[in-house]
C-alpha positions as CSV (number, residue, x, y, z in Angstrom):
1,M,-27.5,36.8,-9.3
2,R,-28.6,39.2,-6.7
3,L,-31.9,39.9,-8.7
4,L,-32.5,36.1,-8.9
5,I,-31.9,35.7,-5.1
6,G,-34.3,38.6,-4.4
7,L,-37.0,37.1,-6.6
8,A,-36.4,33.7,-5.1
9,A,-37.0,35.2,-1.6
10,L,-40.3,36.9,-2.7
11,L,-41.5,33.8,-4.5
12,L,-40.7,31.6,-1.5
13,A,-42.8,33.7,0.8
14,A,-46.0,33.1,-1.2
15,P,-45.9,29.3,-1.3
16,L,-45.2,29.1,2.4
17,A,-48.2,31.3,3.2
18,Q,-50.4,28.9,1.0
19,A,-48.7,25.7,2.3
20,A,-51.2,25.3,5.1
21,D,-54.0,24.8,2.6
22,N,-52.0,22.7,0.2
23,P,-49.7,19.8,1.5
24,D,-48.1,19.5,-2.0
25,V,-47.0,23.2,-1.8
26,L,-45.6,22.6,1.6
27,R,-43.7,19.5,0.5
28,L,-42.2,21.0,-2.5
29,S,-41.4,24.2,-0.7
30,Q,-39.6,22.2,2.0
31,R,-37.5,20.5,-0.7
32,L,-36.5,23.9,-2.1
33,Q,-35.7,25.1,1.4
34,A,-33.5,22.0,2.0
35,L,-31.7,22.8,-1.3
36,D,-31.1,26.4,-0.2
37,A,-29.9,25.2,3.3
38,D,-27.3,22.8,1.9
39,P,-23.9,24.5,2.0
40,G,-22.8,22.2,-0.9
41,T,-25.4,23.5,-3.2
42,T,-25.2,27.2,-2.3
43,G,-24.9,29.5,-5.2
44,V,-25.6,26.9,-7.9
45,A,-28.6,26.3,-10.2
46,A,-30.1,29.6,-9.4
47,Y,-32.2,29.8,-12.5
48,E,-33.6,26.3,-12.0
49,R,-34.5,27.1,-8.4
50,L,-36.3,30.3,-9.5
51,Q,-38.3,28.4,-12.1
52,A,-39.2,25.7,-9.4
53,R,-40.4,28.4,-7.0
54,Q,-42.5,30.0,-9.6
55,A,-44.0,26.6,-10.4
56,V,-44.7,26.1,-6.7
57,Q,-46.3,29.5,-6.5
58,V,-48.5,28.7,-9.5
59,L,-49.5,25.4,-7.8
60,G,-50.4,27.3,-4.7
61,E,-52.6,29.7,-6.7
62,A,-54.2,27.1,-9.1
63,N,-57.8,26.2,-8.8
64,K,-59.0,22.7,-8.4
65,A,-59.3,22.0,-12.1
66,R,-55.7,23.2,-12.9
67,R,-54.1,21.8,-9.8
68,P,-53.1,18.3,-11.2
69,V,-51.2,19.9,-14.1
70,A,-49.7,22.6,-11.9
71,L,-48.6,19.8,-9.5
72,K,-46.8,17.9,-12.2
73,V,-45.1,21.0,-13.5
74,A,-44.1,22.1,-9.9
75,Q,-42.7,18.6,-9.2
76,A,-40.8,18.5,-12.4
77,R,-39.3,22.0,-11.8
78,V,-38.3,21.1,-8.2
79,E,-36.7,17.9,-9.4
80,T,-34.9,19.7,-12.2
81,A,-33.6,22.2,-9.6
82,E,-32.3,19.4,-7.4
83,V,-30.7,17.6,-10.3
84,A,-29.2,20.8,-11.6
85,A,-27.8,21.7,-8.2
86,Q,-26.3,18.2,-7.7
87,T,-24.9,18.2,-11.3
88,A,-23.2,21.6,-10.5
89,V,-21.8,20.2,-7.3
90,V,-20.5,17.1,-9.1
91,Q,-19.1,19.3,-11.9
92,R,-17.4,21.5,-9.4
93,E,-15.8,18.5,-7.8
94,I,-14.7,17.2,-11.2
95,D,-13.2,20.6,-12.0
96,R,-11.4,20.5,-8.6
97,L,-10.1,17.0,-9.3
98,D,-9.0,18.0,-12.8
99,R,-7.1,21.0,-11.4
100,E,-5.5,18.7,-8.8
101,R,-4.6,16.2,-11.4
102,S,-3.0,18.9,-13.6
103,E,-1.0,20.1,-10.7
104,L,0.2,16.6,-9.9
105,L,1.2,16.0,-13.5
106,V,3.1,19.3,-13.6
107,E,4.8,18.4,-10.4
108,A,5.6,14.9,-11.7
109,S,7.0,16.5,-14.9
110,R,9.2,18.8,-12.8
111,R,10.5,15.9,-10.8
112,D,11.2,13.9,-13.9
113,A,13.0,16.8,-15.4
114,A,15.1,17.2,-12.2
115,R,15.9,13.5,-12.1
116,A,16.9,13.7,-15.9
117,R,19.2,16.7,-15.2
118,Q,20.8,14.9,-12.2
119,E,21.3,11.7,-14.3
120,A,22.8,13.8,-17.1
121,E,25.2,15.5,-14.7
122,R,26.2,12.2,-13.2
123,L,26.9,10.8,-16.6
124,R,28.9,13.9,-17.6
125,I,31.1,13.6,-14.5
126,Q,31.5,9.9,-15.1
127,A,32.6,10.5,-18.7
128,Q,35.0,13.3,-17.5
129,I,36.6,11.0,-15.0
130,Q,37.0,8.2,-17.6
131,A,38.5,10.6,-20.0
132,E,41.0,11.9,-17.4
133,E,41.9,8.3,-16.5
134,A,42.4,7.4,-20.1
135,A,44.7,10.4,-20.5
136,R,46.6,9.4,-17.4
137,L,47.1,5.9,-18.7
138,R,48.3,7.2,-22.1
139,E,50.8,9.4,-20.3
140,Q,51.9,6.5,-18.1
141,A,52.3,4.3,-21.2
142,D,54.3,6.9,-23.0
143,A,56.5,7.4,-19.9
144,D,57.0,3.6,-19.7
145,A,58.0,3.4,-23.4
146,T,60.4,6.3,-23.0
147,A,62.0,4.6,-19.9
148,R,62.2,1.3,-21.7
149,A,63.9,2.9,-24.7
150,D,66.3,4.7,-22.4
151,A,67.1,1.4,-20.6
152,E,67.7,-0.5,-23.8
153,G,70.0,2.4,-25.1
154,A,71.9,2.3,-21.8
155,L,72.3,-1.5,-22.1
156,D,73.5,-1.2,-25.7
157,S,76.0,1.5,-24.6
158,V,77.3,-0.7,-21.7
159,A,77.6,-3.7,-24.0
160,S,79.6,-1.7,-26.6
161,G,81.8,-0.3,-23.8
162,Q,82.5,-3.8,-22.4
163,A,83.4,-5.0,-25.9
164,A,85.8,-2.2,-26.5
165,K,87.4,-2.8,-23.1
166,L,87.8,-6.5,-24.0
167,R,89.5,-5.7,-27.4
168,A,91.8,-3.3,-25.6
169,A,92.8,-5.9,-23.0
170,R,93.5,-8.4,-25.7
171,Q,95.7,-6.0,-27.5
172,R,97.7,-5.1,-24.4
173,A,98.1,-8.8,-23.6
174,A,99.4,-9.4,-27.1
175,E,101.7,-6.5,-26.9
176,L,103.0,-7.7,-23.5
177,A,103.5,-11.2,-24.8
178,R,105.5,-9.8,-27.8
179,Q,107.7,-7.7,-25.6
180,E,108.3,-10.6,-23.3
181,A,109.3,-12.8,-26.2
182,E,111.8,-10.1,-27.4
183,L,113.3,-9.9,-24.0
184,M,113.7,-13.7,-23.8
185,G,115.0,-13.8,-27.4
186,E,112.2,-15.8,-28.6
187,A,110.1,-15.4,-31.7
188,P,106.9,-13.5,-30.9
189,P,103.9,-15.7,-30.5
190,K,101.4,-15.8,-33.3
191,P,98.3,-13.8,-32.7
192,A,95.4,-15.8,-31.6
193,P,92.6,-16.3,-34.1
194,K,89.7,-14.0,-33.6
195,G,87.0,-15.3,-31.4
196,S,89.2,-17.8,-29.8
197,G,89.1,-16.1,-26.4
198,K,92.8,-16.5,-25.8
199,P,95.1,-13.4,-25.5
């Protein structure tokens, strides 16, 4: 690259010296100078610029007979250098945009992955809460069933006790009636039929 720049500087000096005698050399040299002065095209299309300067130098040194052909070649070389420089600039911008796009895609993927992890964690916590609630409800149902069974057992026990007390009371009443009849000299009363409810 340094060699090309050095050669370009040497080749540029010659056409400028000849430009006063040839307006085509001046015009093409100015186009190359504008290309060199543009910060956007600095450091690109060095080979094409070198070829263009060589062609402009040949044009400046060409005799009258060869000048038309040399002019066409020089114009083509300068245009090629300009197009190559602009193409390099566009390609550089495309590369920059591609890198930026890739970075944006990577960042978007990272954000999507982070959102997916957050959603998975939320669902995990929700499932854990639901499982704990289901376990609590099962324990509550088991406790309710146990309490209901205990209450039913207590009711059955109370009912059995009341029935036993009722039978005992009837027996005592019958015994008292018998004893009273004996004291009064009467025949003992006949026992009441079962289920009659009378003593």
